[in-house]
MARPAGU-310851 format. One record per residue (C-alpha): y, x, z; chain; residue number from 1. Coordinates in nm, 4 decimals, always signed. Example, Ala and Ser with C-alpha at 12.3 -4.5 7.8 and 13.67 -1.06 7.14 Angstrom:
BEGIN
NODE        yy        xx        zz  ch    i
NODE   -0.4500   +1.2300   +0.7800   A    1
NODE   -0.1060   +1.3670   +0.7140   A    2
//
This chain:
BEGIN
NODE        yy        xx        zz  ch    i
NODE   +3.0371   -2.4523   -1.2325   A    1
NODE   +2.8844   -2.1331   -1.3743   A    2
NODE   +3.1106   -1.8334   -1.3217   A    3
NODE   +3.0624   -1.4946   -1.4920   A    4
NODE   +3.1004   -1.2086   -1.2438   A    5
NODE   +3.3266   -0.9145   -1.3146   A    6
NODE   +3.2582   -0.6013   -1.1104   A    7
NODE   +3.5640   -0.3877   -1.0483   A    8
NODE   +3.5629   -0.0174   -0.9704   A    9
NODE   +3.7888   +0.2844   -0.9860   A   10
NODE   +3.7375   +0.6355   -1.1146   A   11
NODE   +3.8944   +0.9281   -1.3045   A   12
NODE   +3.8484   +0.9850   -1.6760   A   13
NODE   +3.6958   +1.3162   -1.7794   A   14
NODE   +3.5811   +1.4734   -2.1052   A   15
NODE   +3.2056   +1.4566   -2.1490   A   16
NODE   +3.1784   +1.7979   -2.3128   A   17
NODE   +3.3697   +2.0862   -2.1544   A   18
NODE   +3.2654   +2.4313   -2.2765   A   19
NODE   +3.3448   +2.7828   -2.1607   A   20
NODE   +3.3893   +3.0025   -2.4689   A   21
NODE   +3.2981   +3.3692   -2.4697   A   22
NODE   +3.2074   +3.6128   -2.7487   A   23
NODE   +2.8462   +3.7000   -2.8233   A   24
NODE   +2.9490   +4.0502   -2.9368   A   25
NODE   +3.1886   +4.3026   -2.7887   A   26
NODE   +3.4982   +4.4419   -2.9562   A   27
NODE   +3.8728   +4.4357   -3.0029   A   28
NODE   +4.0417   +4.1012   -3.0726   A   29
NODE   +4.2210   +4.1144   -3.4083   A   30
NODE   +4.3137   +3.7463   -3.4606   A   31
NODE   +4.3906   +3.4511   -3.2293   A   32
NODE   +4.4485   +3.0913   -3.3388   A   33
NODE   +4.8140   +2.9937   -3.2860   A   34
NODE   +4.7002   +2.6803   -3.0981   A   35
NODE   +4.4791   +2.8717   -2.8551   A   36
NODE   +4.7124   +2.7799   -2.5714   A   37
NODE   +4.6600   +2.5471   -2.2754   A   38
NODE   +4.7039   +2.1952   -2.4126   A   39
NODE   +4.6706   +2.3080   -2.7741   A   40
NODE   +4.4295   +2.1465   -3.0204   A   41
NODE   +4.2142   +2.3643   -3.2473   A   42
NODE   +4.0458   +2.1641   -3.5276   A   43
NODE   +3.6699   +2.1856   -3.5658   A   44
NODE   +3.5539   +2.4821   -3.7754   A   45
NODE   +3.8727   +2.6858   -3.7424   A   46
NODE   +3.8556   +3.0284   -3.5784   A   47
NODE   +3.9517   +3.0378   -3.2131   A   48
NODE   +3.9633   +3.4176   -3.2322   A   49
NODE   +3.8204   +3.7038   -3.4386   A   50
NODE   +3.6798   +4.0367   -3.3191   A   51
NODE   +3.7259   +4.3585   -3.5213   A   52
NODE   +3.4683   +4.3362   -3.8017   A   53
NODE   +3.4720   +4.6965   -3.9260   A   54
NODE   +3.2070   +4.8416   -3.6887   A   55
NODE   +2.9751   +4.5497   -3.7595   A   56
NODE   +3.0309   +4.5748   -4.1383   A   57
NODE   +2.9418   +4.9450   -4.1235   A   58
NODE   +2.6300   +4.8761   -3.9202   A   59
NODE   +2.5247   +4.6033   -4.1626   A   60
NODE   +2.5757   +4.8273   -4.4653   A   61
NODE   +2.3804   +5.1107   -4.3021   A   62
NODE   +2.0903   +4.8830   -4.2140   A   63
NODE   +2.0908   +4.7280   -4.5616   A   64
NODE   +2.0731   +5.0765   -4.7177   A   65
NODE   +1.7768   +5.1628   -4.4944   A   66
NODE   +1.6007   +4.8435   -4.6054   A   67
NODE   +1.6653   +4.9325   -4.9684   A   68
NODE   +1.5291   +5.2857   -4.9106   A   69
NODE   +1.2097   +5.1520   -4.7522   A   70
NODE   +1.1724   +4.8996   -5.0351   A   71
NODE   +1.1792   +5.1911   -5.2791   A   72
NODE   +0.9342   +5.3945   -5.0712   A   73
NODE   +0.6917   +5.1031   -5.0558   A   74
NODE   +0.7106   +5.0442   -5.4316   A   75
NODE   +0.6548   +5.4183   -5.4953   A   76
NODE   +0.3506   +5.4274   -5.2640   A   77
NODE   +0.1934   +5.1287   -5.4360   A   78
NODE   +0.2534   +5.2831   -5.7790   A   79
NODE   +0.1113   +5.6180   -5.6678   A   80
NODE   -0.1935   +5.4420   -5.5265   A   81
NODE   -0.2612   +5.2741   -5.8604   A   82
NODE   -0.2150   +5.6038   -6.0450   A   83
NODE   -0.4454   +5.7866   -5.8037   A   84
NODE   -0.7091   +5.5159   -5.8482   A   85
NODE   -0.7015   +5.5800   -6.2248   A   86
NODE   -0.7129   +5.9564   -6.1661   A   87
NODE   -1.0087   +5.9039   -5.9330   A   88
NODE   -1.1994   +5.7234   -6.2056   A   89
NODE   -1.1394   +6.0152   -6.4434   A   90
NODE   -1.2433   +6.2732   -6.1841   A   91
NODE   -1.5591   +6.0811   -6.1004   A   92
NODE   -1.6458   +6.0869   -6.4711   A   93
NODE   -1.5829   +6.4642   -6.4845   A   94
NODE   -1.7991   +6.5155   -6.1765   A   95
NODE   -2.0861   +6.3227   -6.3316   A   96
NODE   -2.0550   +6.5257   -6.6534   A   97
NODE   -2.0533   +6.8545   -6.4573   A   98
NODE   -2.3566   +6.7418   -6.2640   A   99
NODE   -2.5418   +6.6474   -6.5820   A  100
NODE   -2.4528   +6.9849   -6.7417   A  101
NODE   -2.5747   +7.1719   -6.4354   A  102
NODE   -2.9046   +6.9837   -6.4243   A  103
NODE   -2.9638   +7.0318   -6.8001   A  104
NODE   -2.9019   +7.4071   -6.7889   A  105
NODE   -3.1158   +7.4378   -6.4803   A  106
NODE   -3.4010   +7.2607   -6.6580   A  107
NODE   -3.3606   +7.4799   -6.9663   A  108
NODE   -3.3715   +7.7918   -6.7530   A  109
NODE   -3.6992   +7.6768   -6.6030   A  110
NODE   -3.8310   +7.6669   -6.9588   A  111
NODE   -3.7034   +8.0242   -7.0185   A  112
NODE   -3.4422   +7.8938   -7.2599   A  113
NODE   -3.1159   +7.9253   -7.0614   A  114
NODE   -2.9692   +8.2056   -6.8552   A  115
NODE   -2.9020   +8.2219   -6.4850   A  116
NODE   -2.5363   +8.3024   -6.5502   A  117
NODE   -2.4872   +7.9760   -6.7383   A  118
NODE   -2.6637   +7.7861   -6.4600   A  119
NODE   -2.4419   +7.9452   -6.1922   A  120
NODE   -2.1275   +7.8675   -6.3922   A  121
NODE   -2.2374   +7.5024   -6.4347   A  122
NODE   -2.3126   +7.4775   -6.0632   A  123
NODE   -1.9657   +7.6097   -5.9742   A  124
NODE   -1.8067   +7.3576   -6.2085   A  125
NODE   -2.0075   +7.0773   -6.0527   A  126
NODE   -1.9221   +7.1836   -5.6961   A  127
NODE   -1.5491   +7.2131   -5.7809   A  128
NODE   -1.5502   +6.8697   -5.9453   A  129
NODE   -1.7260   +6.7209   -5.6435   A  130
NODE   -1.4784   +6.8847   -5.3983   A  131
NODE   -1.1788   +6.7602   -5.5932   A  132
NODE   -1.3265   +6.4097   -5.6087   A  133
NODE   -1.3976   +6.4057   -5.2354   A  134
NODE   -1.0480   +6.5306   -5.1566   A  135
NODE   -0.8859   +6.2654   -5.3762   A  136
NODE   -1.1122   +5.9991   -5.2215   A  137
NODE   -0.9846   +6.1042   -4.8771   A  138
NODE   -0.6255   +6.0811   -4.9969   A  139
NODE   -0.6896   +5.7372   -5.1470   A  140
NODE   -0.8265   +5.6164   -4.8132   A  141
NODE   -0.4907   +5.7048   -4.6527   A  142
NODE   -0.2796   +5.4996   -4.8942   A  143
NODE   -0.3489   +5.1548   -4.7348   A  144
NODE   -0.2538   +5.2975   -4.3956   A  145
NODE   +0.0651   +5.4544   -4.5324   A  146
NODE   +0.1536   +5.1287   -4.7126   A  147
NODE   +0.0959   +4.9174   -4.3987   A  148
NODE   +0.3039   +5.1614   -4.1952   A  149
NODE   +0.5880   +5.1438   -4.4479   A  150
NODE   +0.5633   +4.7636   -4.4619   A  151
NODE   +0.5948   +4.7498   -4.0816   A  152
NODE   +0.8990   +4.9770   -4.0930   A  153
NODE   +1.0449   +4.7567   -4.3684   A  154
NODE   +0.9925   +4.4380   -4.1655   A  155
NODE   +1.1541   +4.6029   -3.8640   A  156
NODE   +1.4509   +4.7132   -4.0742   A  157
NODE   +1.4851   +4.3645   -4.2239   A  158
NODE   +1.4906   +4.2198   -3.8712   A  159
NODE   +1.7579   +4.4741   -3.7749   A  160
NODE   +1.9531   +4.3767   -4.0868   A  161
NODE   +1.9295   +4.0078   -3.9928   A  162
NODE   +2.0569   +4.0914   -3.6427   A  163
NODE   +2.3379   +4.3036   -3.7875   A  164
NODE   +2.4415   +4.0225   -4.0244   A  165
NODE   +2.4249   +3.7722   -3.7371   A  166
NODE   +2.6394   +3.9974   -3.5173   A  167
NODE   +2.8861   +4.0262   -3.8058   A  168
NODE   +2.9105   +3.6463   -3.8218   A  169
NODE   +2.9574   +3.6332   -3.4452   A  170
NODE   +3.2784   +3.8360   -3.4730   A  171
NODE   +3.4412   +3.5051   -3.5705   A  172
NODE   +3.4268   +3.2400   -3.2965   A  173
NODE   +3.4883   +2.8910   -3.4395   A  174
NODE   +3.5776   +2.5711   -3.2583   A  175
NODE   +3.2537   +2.3663   -3.2323   A  176
NODE   +3.4560   +2.0422   -3.2262   A  177
NODE   +3.8177   +1.9316   -3.2256   A  178
NODE   +3.8893   +2.1372   -2.9173   A  179
NODE   +4.1577   +2.0810   -2.6552   A  180
NODE   +4.2263   +2.4086   -2.4759   A  181
NODE   +4.2211   +2.3731   -2.0972   A  182
NODE   +4.2169   +2.7404   -1.9992   A  183
NODE   +4.2641   +3.0688   -2.1854   A  184
NODE   +4.2684   +3.4357   -2.0860   A  185
NODE   +4.2923   +3.6268   -2.4123   A  186
NODE   +4.5441   +3.8524   -2.5835   A  187
NODE   +4.5522   +4.0149   -2.9247   A  188
NODE   +4.4132   +4.3725   -2.9308   A  189
NODE   +4.2338   +4.3059   -2.6025   A  190
NODE   +3.8823   +4.4529   -2.5844   A  191
NODE   +3.6401   +4.1866   -2.4664   A  192
NODE   +3.2765   +4.2071   -2.3638   A  193
NODE   +2.9902   +3.9949   -2.4901   A  194
NODE   +2.9186   +3.6984   -2.2636   A  195
NODE   +3.2489   +3.7108   -2.0730   A  196
NODE   +3.4276   +3.3689   -2.0892   A  197
NODE   +3.7804   +3.3954   -2.2270   A  198
NODE   +3.8682   +3.0258   -2.2777   A  199
NODE   +3.7637   +2.6731   -2.1819   A  200
NODE   +3.7790   +2.3878   -2.4317   A  201
NODE   +3.7200   +2.0138   -2.3997   A  202
NODE   +3.5956   +1.7573   -2.6501   A  203
NODE   +3.8089   +1.4430   -2.6212   A  204
NODE   +3.5997   +1.2469   -2.8711   A  205
NODE   +3.3959   +1.1157   -2.5742   A  206
NODE   +3.5393   +1.0419   -2.2308   A  207
NODE   +3.3442   +0.9263   -1.9276   A  208
NODE   +3.4565   +0.7557   -1.6094   A  209
NODE   +3.2446   +0.7849   -1.2932   A  210
NODE   +3.2758   +0.4572   -1.1040   A  211
NODE   +3.1290   +0.4255   -0.7512   A  212
NODE   +3.0080   +0.0727   -0.6702   A  213
NODE   +2.8827   -0.0865   -0.3526   A  214
NODE   +2.5050   -0.0807   -0.3827   A  215
NODE   +2.4814   -0.4461   -0.2773   A  216
NODE   +2.7243   -0.5548   -0.5499   A  217
NODE   +2.5397   -0.3371   -0.8004   A  218
NODE   +2.2055   -0.4851   -0.6979   A  219
NODE   +2.3263   -0.8429   -0.7254   A  220
NODE   +2.5509   -0.8329   -1.0282   A  221
NODE   +2.4710   -0.5445   -1.2629   A  222
NODE   +2.2669   -0.6465   -1.5652   A  223
NODE   +1.9321   -0.4733   -1.6074   A  224
NODE   +1.6864   -0.5320   -1.8896   A  225
NODE   +1.3313   -0.4680   -1.7730   A  226
NODE   +1.2057   -0.4574   -2.1341   A  227
NODE   +1.4234   -0.1515   -2.2074   A  228
NODE   +1.3143   +0.0489   -1.9046   A  229
NODE   +1.1286   +0.3750   -1.9519   A  230
NODE   +0.7604   +0.3133   -1.8649   A  231
NODE   +0.6628   +0.4865   -1.5433   A  232
NODE   +1.0243   +0.5745   -1.4543   A  233
NODE   +1.1694   +0.4496   -1.1266   A  234
NODE   +1.5309   +0.5259   -1.2222   A  235
NODE   +1.7845   +0.2698   -1.3517   A  236
NODE   +1.6804   +0.3108   -1.7138   A  237
NODE   +1.7186   -0.0517   -1.8227   A  238
NODE   +2.0928   -0.0902   -1.7624   A  239
NODE   +2.2559   -0.3213   -2.0176   A  240
NODE   +2.5258   -0.1338   -2.2086   A  241
NODE   +2.7926   -0.4015   -2.1895   A  242
NODE   +3.1529   -0.3644   -2.3044   A  243
NODE   +3.4004   -0.2921   -2.0238   A  244
NODE   +3.7768   -0.2955   -1.9877   A  245
NODE   +3.9503   +0.0216   -1.8696   A  246
NODE   +4.3043   +0.0127   -1.7332   A  247
NODE   +4.5319   +0.2902   -1.6095   A  248
NODE   +4.6135   +0.2345   -1.2419   A  249
NODE   +4.9744   +0.3449   -1.2971   A  250
NODE   +5.0438   +0.0655   -1.5456   A  251
NODE   +4.7385   -0.1620   -1.5582   A  252
NODE   +4.9187   -0.4334   -1.7506   A  253
NODE   +5.0347   -0.2103   -2.0344   A  254
NODE   +4.7471   +0.0331   -2.0921   A  255
NODE   +4.4033   -0.1097   -2.1650   A  256
NODE   +4.1095   +0.0402   -2.3512   A  257
NODE   +3.7530   -0.0626   -2.4342   A  258
NODE   +3.4563   +0.1246   -2.2920   A  259
NODE   +3.0794   +0.0860   -2.2690   A  260
NODE   +2.8608   +0.0889   -1.9597   A  261
NODE   +2.6460   +0.3932   -2.0338   A  262
NODE   +2.4130   +0.4775   -1.7425   A  263
NODE   +2.3673   +0.5100   -1.3679   A  264
NODE   +2.4768   +0.8584   -1.2680   A  265
NODE   +2.3678   +0.8809   -0.9042   A  266
NODE   +2.2878   +0.6994   -0.5811   A  267
NODE   +2.4389   +0.8233   -0.2554   A  268
NODE   +2.2117   +0.7439   +0.0367   A  269
NODE   +2.4790   +0.8100   +0.3001   A  270
NODE   +2.7559   +0.5941   +0.1536   A  271
NODE   +2.5092   +0.3569   -0.0162   A  272
NODE   +2.7110   +0.3730   -0.3319   A  273
NODE   +2.5740   +0.3551   -0.6823   A  274
NODE   +2.7836   +0.5552   -0.9312   A  275
NODE   +2.7805   +0.4285   -1.2867   A  276
NODE   +2.9221   +0.5909   -1.6003   A  277
NODE   +3.1531   +0.4094   -1.8405   A  278
NODE   +3.1978   +0.5872   -2.1741   A  279
NODE   +3.5055   +0.5577   -2.3958   A  280
NODE   +3.5040   +0.6981   -2.7494   A  281
NODE   +3.7982   +0.8916   -2.8848   A  282
NODE   +3.8780   +0.6090   -3.1255   A  283
NODE   +3.8947   +0.3513   -2.8460   A  284
NODE   +4.0942   +0.5884   -2.6239   A  285
NODE   +4.3783   +0.6247   -2.8721   A  286
NODE   +4.7199   +0.4866   -2.7829   A  287
NODE   +4.8463   +0.1523   -2.9037   A  288
NODE   +5.1851   +0.1052   -3.0728   A  289
NODE   +5.3730   +0.1465   -2.7450   A  290
NODE   +5.1149   +0.2840   -2.5031   A  291
NODE   +4.9656   +0.6130   -2.3990   A  292
NODE   +4.6173   +0.7334   -2.4925   A  293
NODE   +4.3421   +0.7487   -2.2317   A  294
NODE   +4.3176   +1.1170   -2.1415   A  295
NODE   +4.1243   +1.3308   -1.8987   A  296
NODE   +4.2596   +1.3042   -1.5447   A  297
NODE   +4.3858   +0.9442   -1.5627   A  298
NODE   +4.2661   +0.7349   -1.2657   A  299
NODE   +4.1465   +0.4028   -1.3993   A  300
NODE   +4.0457   +0.0525   -1.3002   A  301
NODE   +3.7224   -0.0478   -1.4708   A  302
NODE   +3.6157   -0.4104   -1.5162   A  303
NODE   +3.2417   -0.4458   -1.5804   A  304
NODE   +3.0916   -0.7793   -1.6935   A  305
NODE   +2.7998   -0.8664   -1.4675   A  306
NODE   +2.5598   -1.1540   -1.4231   A  307
NODE   +2.6685   -1.5193   -1.4149   A  308
NODE   +2.6747   -1.7138   -1.0887   A  309
NODE   +2.4963   -2.0462   -1.1400   A  310
NODE   +2.6381   -2.3732   -1.0013   A  311
NODE   +2.8867   -2.2388   -0.7494   A  312
NODE   +3.1970   -2.3940   -0.5952   A  313
NODE   +3.5230   -2.2033   -0.6315   A  314
NODE   +3.7659   -2.2404   -0.3416   A  315
NODE   +4.0696   -2.0369   -0.2280   A  316
NODE   +3.9804   -1.7488   +0.0012   A  317
NODE   +4.2040   -1.8786   +0.2837   A  318
NODE   +4.0009   -2.2020   +0.2963   A  319
NODE   +3.7012   -2.0127   +0.4349   A  320
NODE   +3.6577   -1.9015   +0.7930   A  321
NODE   +3.5141   -1.5590   +0.7175   A  322
NODE   +3.3853   -1.5080   +1.0731   A  323
NODE   +3.1622   -1.8139   +1.0679   A  324
NODE   +3.1377   -1.8864   +0.6915   A  325
NODE   +3.2675   -2.2401   +0.7361   A  326
NODE   +3.5146   -2.4642   +0.5551   A  327
NODE   +3.6924   -2.7843   +0.6541   A  328
NODE   +3.6078   -3.0958   +0.4582   A  329
NODE   +3.7013   -3.4613   +0.4586   A  330
NODE   +3.3945   -3.6743   +0.5380   A  331
NODE   +3.4586   -4.0496   +0.5694   A  332
NODE   +3.8269   -3.9660   +0.6179   A  333
NODE   +3.7358   -3.7486   +0.9160   A  334
NODE   +3.7734   -3.3736   +0.9589   A  335
NODE   +3.4374   -3.1986   +0.9495   A  336
NODE   +3.3445   -2.8292   +0.9780   A  337
NODE   +3.0766   -2.7399   +0.7259   A  338
NODE   +2.8701   -2.4197   +0.7167   A  339
NODE   +2.8418   -2.2782   +0.3685   A  340
NODE   +2.6599   -1.9986   +0.1859   A  341
NODE   +2.8956   -1.7545   +0.0164   A  342
NODE   +2.7723   -1.6063   -0.3098   A  343
NODE   +3.0709   -1.3806   -0.3720   A  344
NODE   +3.4250   -1.3358   -0.2551   A  345
NODE   +3.7297   -1.1400   -0.3582   A  346
NODE   +4.0902   -1.1199   -0.2459   A  347
NODE   +4.1927   -1.4692   -0.3585   A  348
NODE   +3.8747   -1.6668   -0.4254   A  349
NODE   +3.5443   -1.7519   -0.2597   A  350
NODE   +3.2407   -1.8697   -0.4526   A  351
NODE   +3.0111   -2.0944   -0.2490   A  352
NODE   +2.6490   -2.1460   -0.3516   A  353
NODE   +2.5274   -2.3806   -0.0743   A  354
NODE   +2.6502   -2.6230   +0.1906   A  355
NODE   +2.8788   -2.8343   -0.0299   A  356
NODE   +2.7992   -3.1370   -0.2425   A  357
NODE   +2.9441   -3.2312   -0.5817   A  358
NODE   +3.2635   -3.4356   -0.5386   A  359
NODE   +3.3064   -3.3323   -0.1736   A  360
NODE   +3.6702   -3.2969   -0.0689   A  361
NODE   +3.7475   -2.9508   +0.0746   A  362
NODE   +4.0651   -2.9006   +0.2760   A  363
NODE   +4.2557   -2.5992   +0.1454   A  364
NODE   +4.5626   -2.6440   +0.3625   A  365
NODE   +4.5872   -2.3865   +0.6389   A  366
NODE   +4.5138   -2.5666   +0.9668   A  367
NODE   +4.6122   -2.4502   +1.3153   A  368
NODE   +4.3755   -2.5487   +1.5984   A  369
NODE   +4.2353   -2.8562   +1.4215   A  370
NODE   +4.0277   -3.1083   +1.6161   A  371
NODE   +3.6854   -3.1938   +1.4856   A  372
NODE   +3.6549   -3.5591   +1.3669   A  373
NODE   +4.0314   -3.5997   +1.3463   A  374
NODE   +4.1290   -3.8991   +1.1337   A  375
NODE   +4.2671   -3.7941   +0.7967   A  376
NODE   +4.4883   -3.9651   +0.5468   A  377
NODE   +4.4222   -3.8654   +0.1890   A  378
NODE   +4.7527   -3.8683   +0.0011   A  379
NODE   +4.7866   -3.9327   -0.3669   A  380
NODE   +4.4972   -4.1739   -0.4017   A  381
NODE   +4.2870   -3.9236   -0.5994   A  382
NODE   +3.9565   -3.8467   -0.4296   A  383
NODE   +3.9473   -3.5069   -0.6008   A  384
NODE   +4.2980   -3.4027   -0.5027   A  385
NODE   +4.3590   -3.1321   -0.2457   A  386
NODE   +4.4433   -3.2609   +0.1014   A  387
//
């Protein structure tokens, strides 16, 4: 018959995501969640603890005021630049008029019509107008530089404001998931430093069990799908994610959960063991009406569906001579020793893939020093009955 293979392994359950929590800013602790105790559960989004906000509020307000001041300075510079451009246009017009007046009086004086005093006065007016225009032109050339400098200072202050606001948010440390507290070293009014871990939390929504398997059993019976393998990767990327049964070793008959074969974790060259990962979701790990939930630390038996053995013979394990891989059979009512090929064996059953024929009668009775070719009597009259 065809017999599906179940691969059995053992391993401890552990939370997939275990995080050390530490503040990103320094300060005095003003609030602590009442459930921030070992074994406590802090719901996702609630504050694990809060650091004194006042210094960070003050810093944020100060930086925001500086940004506002620079915004005003930049707007004033741009307005002044526009005004000075208009003033420059007027001054250029005055300069051209003074120049024209000077040239006209100079020409009249050459015709003995004007006076030298009028020409000198016109020249002074022209020179003054030109100097004022040149000076204003120099000042106008500085405005783009002053504006760019102020814009750079404004961008820097805005970045400082963003950092200050971010630091203010970081004074509250929220639970990133429904967190089970596994370790805590924190007291109210304690001054803590940025980056120093003060608690460890675990996410029980995903549990994983590391199960070491004999590499030979893994090679023969684990299901791999070549079409799902990563191209060019030599690792076990095409493992079929089959549903597994997980049982607690303390009470395997009462506590059973569903898991999924997730991936191959490692291969140990020395022990020749292949370690696979079985994942159990928080929903599947919940307790039944009378059972316990699957939790981190439980040592479990894992049953993994494998390949199917094709056309094998199933006989009791004691019917096989394990030293020589032989069984006793009745051939023409005589005792015969037959060599067989064993596909798989466990504590109670042996699966034989070669050496036997359909309908052949295998002796399952334990025999002591049997003689080859001994005459047998088959009792019961049924050729398929055990002898």
